C-alpha positions as CSV (number, residue, x, y, z in Angstrom):
1,M,16.1,-28.4,203.7
2,E,14.7,-27.0,207.5
3,V,15.7,-23.5,206.1
4,N,14.1,-23.6,203.0
5,M,10.8,-25.2,204.4
6,V,10.9,-22.2,206.7
7,K,11.4,-19.9,203.7
8,N,8.5,-21.2,202.0
9,I,6.3,-21.3,204.9
10,K,7.2,-17.6,205.4
11,R,6.9,-16.6,201.8
12,N,3.3,-18.5,201.2
13,L,2.1,-16.5,204.5
14,V,3.0,-13.4,203.0
15,N,1.0,-14.3,200.0
16,Y,-2.0,-15.5,201.6
17,L,-2.1,-12.3,203.7
18,G,-1.8,-10.0,200.8
19,I,-4.4,-11.9,198.9
20,T,-6.6,-11.5,201.9
21,G,-5.9,-7.8,202.0
22,G,-6.5,-7.3,198.4
23,A,-9.6,-9.5,198.7
24,I,-10.9,-7.2,201.0
25,I,-10.4,-4.1,199.3
26,F,-12.0,-5.9,196.2
27,A,-15.1,-6.8,198.3
28,I,-15.3,-3.2,199.8
29,A,-15.5,-2.0,195.9
30,Y,-18.2,-4.3,195.0
31,S,-20.4,-4.3,198.1
32,W,-20.5,-0.7,198.9
33,F,-20.2,1.2,195.8
34,L,-20.6,-0.9,192.5
35,V,-23.2,-3.8,193.3
36,P,-26.0,-1.2,194.6
37,Y,-26.0,0.5,191.4
38,K,-25.5,-2.3,188.9
39,I,-22.2,-1.0,187.7
40,V,-20.4,-3.9,186.1
41,P,-16.4,-3.9,185.1
42,G,-17.2,-7.2,183.4
43,G,-16.0,-10.3,185.0
44,V,-17.8,-12.9,187.2
45,G,-18.8,-10.1,189.4
46,G,-21.0,-8.9,186.7
47,L,-22.8,-11.6,186.0
48,G,-23.2,-12.2,189.7
49,Q,-24.9,-8.9,189.7
50,I,-28.0,-10.6,187.8
51,L,-28.6,-13.0,190.4
52,F,-28.2,-10.5,192.9
53,H,-30.8,-8.1,191.9
54,F,-33.4,-10.3,190.4
55,F,-32.9,-13.2,193.1
56,D,-31.5,-11.6,196.2
57,V,-28.9,-14.2,195.7
58,P,-25.7,-12.7,197.7
59,I,-23.2,-11.2,195.8
60,G,-20.5,-13.0,196.7
61,L,-22.2,-16.3,196.6
62,S,-23.4,-15.5,193.1
63,M,-19.8,-14.8,192.3
64,L,-19.1,-18.2,193.7
65,I,-22.0,-19.8,191.8
66,F,-20.4,-18.9,188.6
67,N,-16.9,-19.3,189.4
68,A,-16.9,-22.7,190.9
69,P,-17.9,-24.5,187.0
70,L,-15.7,-22.4,185.4
71,F,-12.5,-23.8,187.5
72,I,-14.1,-27.3,187.1
73,L,-14.6,-27.0,183.2
74,S,-10.9,-25.6,183.2
75,F,-9.7,-29.0,184.5
76,I,-12.0,-30.6,182.0
77,F,-11.3,-29.3,178.8
78,L,-8.1,-27.4,179.4
79,G,-6.2,-29.2,182.0
80,K,-4.7,-26.0,183.3
81,R,-4.1,-26.1,186.9
82,F,-5.1,-23.2,188.8
83,G,-2.8,-22.9,191.7
84,I,-3.8,-23.1,195.6
85,G,-3.4,-18.8,195.4
86,S,-6.1,-18.6,192.8
87,L,-8.5,-20.8,194.8
88,F,-7.7,-18.9,197.9
89,G,-8.2,-15.9,196.2
90,M,-11.7,-16.9,194.8
91,L,-13.0,-18.1,198.2
92,A,-11.8,-15.0,200.0
93,T,-13.2,-12.3,197.6
94,A,-16.8,-14.3,197.7
95,F,-16.5,-14.5,201.3
96,F,-15.8,-10.9,202.2
97,A,-18.3,-9.5,199.6
98,D,-20.8,-10.9,201.6
99,F,-18.9,-10.4,204.9
100,L,-18.4,-6.9,204.5
101,S,-21.6,-5.8,202.8
102,L,-23.6,-3.0,204.9
103,V,-26.3,-5.3,205.8
104,S,-24.0,-7.7,207.2
105,L,-21.9,-5.4,209.1
106,H,-25.2,-3.7,210.5
107,K,-26.2,-7.2,211.9
108,L,-23.0,-7.7,213.2
109,G,-23.3,-4.6,215.1
110,F,-20.8,-2.5,213.4
111,I,-23.0,-0.2,211.8
112,K,-25.8,1.0,214.2
113,D,-28.0,2.9,211.8
114,L,-28.7,1.4,208.5
115,A,-31.2,4.0,207.5
116,K,-28.9,6.5,206.3
117,Y,-27.4,3.9,203.9
118,T,-30.7,2.5,202.7
119,F,-32.1,4.4,199.8
120,L,-35.2,3.7,197.3
121,E,-34.7,2.9,193.4
122,N,-37.6,2.1,191.5
123,G,-39.4,0.9,194.8
124,K,-36.7,-1.2,196.1
125,E,-34.4,-0.9,198.8
126,I,-30.9,-0.6,198.1
127,Y,-28.0,-0.4,200.3
128,S,-24.7,2.2,199.4
129,L,-22.4,4.1,200.9
130,L,-23.2,6.8,198.6
131,P,-26.5,8.3,197.9
132,P,-28.0,7.7,194.0
133,E,-27.1,11.6,193.3
134,D,-23.8,10.6,194.0
135,I,-23.6,7.6,191.4
136,Y,-20.7,8.7,189.3
137,L,-18.6,9.4,192.5
138,S,-19.7,5.7,193.8
139,A,-18.6,4.7,190.2
140,I,-15.3,6.1,190.2
141,A,-14.6,5.1,194.2
142,G,-15.6,1.5,193.3
143,S,-13.5,1.5,190.2
144,V,-10.1,2.7,191.9
145,L,-10.9,0.3,194.8
146,L,-11.4,-2.7,192.5
147,G,-8.4,-1.9,190.7
148,L,-6.3,-1.5,193.9
149,G,-7.6,-5.2,195.1
150,L,-7.1,-6.8,192.2
151,G,-3.6,-5.3,191.9
152,I,-3.0,-6.4,195.3
153,I,-4.1,-10.1,194.7
154,F,-2.1,-10.4,191.6
155,R,1.0,-9.2,193.2
156,F,0.9,-11.7,195.6
157,R,0.5,-14.3,192.9
158,G,-3.7,-14.9,193.5
159,S,-6.1,-14.6,191.1
160,T,-10.1,-14.2,191.3
161,G,-10.9,-16.7,188.8
162,G,-13.5,-15.4,186.8
163,T,-12.7,-14.4,183.2
164,D,-9.2,-15.8,183.0
165,I,-10.8,-19.1,182.6
166,P,-13.2,-18.7,179.4
167,V,-10.2,-16.6,178.1
168,A,-8.0,-19.3,178.0
169,F,-10.5,-21.9,176.7
170,L,-11.1,-19.2,173.9
171,K,-7.5,-18.8,173.1
172,Q,-6.9,-22.7,172.9
173,K,-10.2,-23.1,170.7
174,T,-10.2,-20.4,168.4
175,G,-6.5,-19.1,168.6
176,V,-7.4,-15.4,169.4
177,S,-4.8,-13.8,171.3
178,I,-5.4,-13.3,175.2
179,G,-5.9,-9.5,175.2
180,M,-8.5,-10.0,172.2
181,G,-10.0,-12.5,174.3
182,Y,-10.5,-10.5,177.2
183,W,-11.9,-7.8,175.4
184,I,-14.6,-10.4,173.8
185,V,-15.3,-11.7,177.1
186,E,-15.5,-8.4,179.1
187,T,-17.4,-6.8,176.4
188,A,-20.1,-9.4,176.3
189,I,-20.7,-9.5,180.0
190,I,-21.1,-5.5,179.9
191,F,-23.5,-5.9,177.3
192,T,-25.5,-8.7,179.0
193,V,-25.8,-6.5,182.1
194,G,-26.8,-3.7,180.3
195,I,-29.8,-5.6,178.1
196,V,-30.7,-7.4,181.1
197,F,-31.1,-4.5,183.5
198,K,-32.8,-2.4,180.2
199,D,-30.2,0.4,181.1
200,P,-28.0,1.5,178.2
201,K,-26.0,3.6,180.5
202,L,-24.9,0.7,182.6
203,I,-22.9,0.0,179.5
204,I,-21.3,3.3,179.5
205,F,-20.6,3.1,182.9
206,G,-19.0,-0.6,182.7
207,Y,-16.6,0.8,180.3
208,I,-15.5,3.6,182.3
209,N,-15.1,1.1,185.5
210,L,-13.3,-1.4,183.4
211,F,-10.8,1.4,182.0
212,I,-10.3,2.8,185.4
213,T,-9.9,-0.7,187.1
214,S,-7.4,-2.2,184.3
215,R,-5.0,0.9,185.2
216,L,-5.3,0.7,188.6
217,T,-4.7,-3.0,188.7
218,D,-1.5,-2.2,186.6
219,L,-0.5,0.3,189.1
220,A,-0.8,-1.7,191.9
221,S,0.5,-5.2,190.9
222,E,3.9,-4.1,188.7
223,G,3.3,-0.2,187.4
224,L,1.7,0.5,184.2
225,P,3.9,-0.9,181.6
226,Y,2.8,-4.7,181.0
227,V,6.4,-6.1,180.2
228,K,9.3,-6.2,182.4
229,G,12.8,-6.7,181.3
230,I,15.5,-7.7,183.5
231,Y,19.3,-8.1,183.5
232,I,21.0,-10.4,185.9
233,I,24.7,-10.5,186.6
234,S,25.5,-13.5,188.8
235,E,28.2,-16.3,189.0
236,K,25.4,-18.9,188.8
237,S,23.7,-17.4,185.8
238,E,23.4,-21.0,184.1
239,K,21.2,-22.2,187.1
240,I,19.1,-19.1,187.1
241,K,18.4,-19.6,183.4
242,N,17.4,-23.3,184.1
243,E,14.9,-22.2,186.9
244,I,13.7,-19.5,184.4
245,Y,12.8,-22.3,182.0
246,D,11.2,-24.7,184.3
247,K,9.2,-22.1,186.4
248,I,8.5,-18.9,184.0
249,N,8.8,-20.8,180.6
250,R,10.4,-17.6,179.1
251,G,13.5,-17.4,176.9
252,V,16.9,-15.9,178.1
253,T,19.6,-14.2,176.3
254,F,23.2,-14.0,177.2
255,F,25.5,-11.2,176.6
256,K,29.1,-11.2,176.9
257,A,30.4,-8.2,179.2
258,E,33.7,-7.2,181.2
259,G,34.1,-5.9,184.6
260,G,35.1,-1.9,184.3
261,Y,37.3,-2.4,187.7
262,T,38.2,-6.2,187.5
263,G,38.4,-6.4,183.8
264,K,37.1,-10.1,184.4
265,E,34.9,-11.1,181.7
266,R,31.3,-12.1,182.9
267,K,27.8,-13.1,181.1
268,V,24.7,-10.8,181.6
269,L,21.5,-12.9,181.4
270,F,18.4,-11.0,180.1
271,C,14.9,-11.9,180.1
272,A,11.8,-10.2,178.9
273,M,8.3,-10.8,180.7
274,N,5.1,-10.0,181.5
275,R,4.3,-7.8,184.9
276,R,2.9,-10.8,186.5
277,Q,6.1,-12.9,186.3
278,V,8.2,-10.4,188.2
279,A,7.2,-12.1,191.7
280,M,8.3,-15.4,190.7
281,M,11.6,-14.0,188.9
282,R,12.3,-12.1,192.1
283,E,11.6,-15.5,194.1
284,I,14.1,-17.7,191.8
285,I,17.0,-14.9,192.1
286,K,16.6,-14.9,196.1
287,D,16.9,-18.6,195.9
288,V,19.6,-19.3,193.7
289,D,21.8,-16.3,194.0
290,P,20.7,-13.5,196.6
291,K,24.1,-11.6,196.1
292,A,23.1,-11.4,192.3
293,F,23.3,-7.8,190.6
294,V,19.6,-7.2,189.1
295,L,18.6,-4.6,187.0
296,L,14.5,-4.5,186.5
297,T,13.4,-2.3,183.7
298,S,9.9,-1.5,182.3
299,I,9.3,-2.1,178.5
300,H,6.7,0.2,176.8
301,D,6.1,-2.4,174.0
302,V,7.5,-5.5,172.6
303,M,7.2,-7.4,169.5
304,G,8.0,-11.2,169.1
305,Y,6.8,-14.5,170.1
306,G,5.4,-14.9,173.6
307,F,4.1,-11.0,173.5
308,R,1.5,-9.1,172.6
309,S,2.2,-5.5,170.9
310,R,-0.1,-2.8,172.2
311,S,-0.8,-1.7,168.8
312,I,-2.7,-5.0,168.1
313,D,-4.2,-5.8,171.6
314,L,-6.6,-3.7,173.4
315,T,-6.3,-4.9,176.8
316,E,-3.3,-6.1,178.8
317,E,-2.7,-9.9,180.2
């Protein structure tokens, strides 16, 4: 019992440290590169920019203002339980987005001369690591860092809240796929920001940013393929199967196999899952049978119940 408790504490500590690291990278992307030039990849951060630029509400607080009611609505209408990791990720990204802004770092004494990071745009001061003539470089740098930050957060079983919640609501009420739901929500946010700021270029920047961010998120979390296949050879395959049913809610298939050296008959367990479930699968195997022989493979596409084919949906889960 005590050993398991220590393992859980250690695991949670590592996860929270990982989420914190991802939140810092996420915050730097927003505060230093994207927010100054109204570049929006979609998500709650995009809506937060409206409050930031029109009412001078700090970007982290702006994201929290939109995220908090979304979390509440999810409990009321969906009954969905977003874990502590999701709540922690949401709060951490909001905190660091404000704490690591160039103005805050100047007030704290980390930046001595704020003038070289201060630029005028339409008569208003903006604070950015790169000048306005480098807006394209700022967009690329922000997209890459944002994708890496999100990927790290997902890798350690966290989340930033945001569009996960309206997408889940949309899926439940209309039956659209998760991929199409994300596409609808993100497109609506990108177009909203472009219309509000009366700048069509922001829509183009938004889609470029969304594409780069999604690719880097995949790479940082579990690699580019959105589906993983896992083969497990274990003496405790039945227990592993039950844990998969209970914790991941995925189906499994057993293959009959024979050991090449021993000639002993064995069962091979196969399971397909999305990339964000791999971390939980690893924990199940380590807890049930650390000596299990495991093969993890990338699957480019999959058709069937519980998965979306790339040929149909436009974004990944």
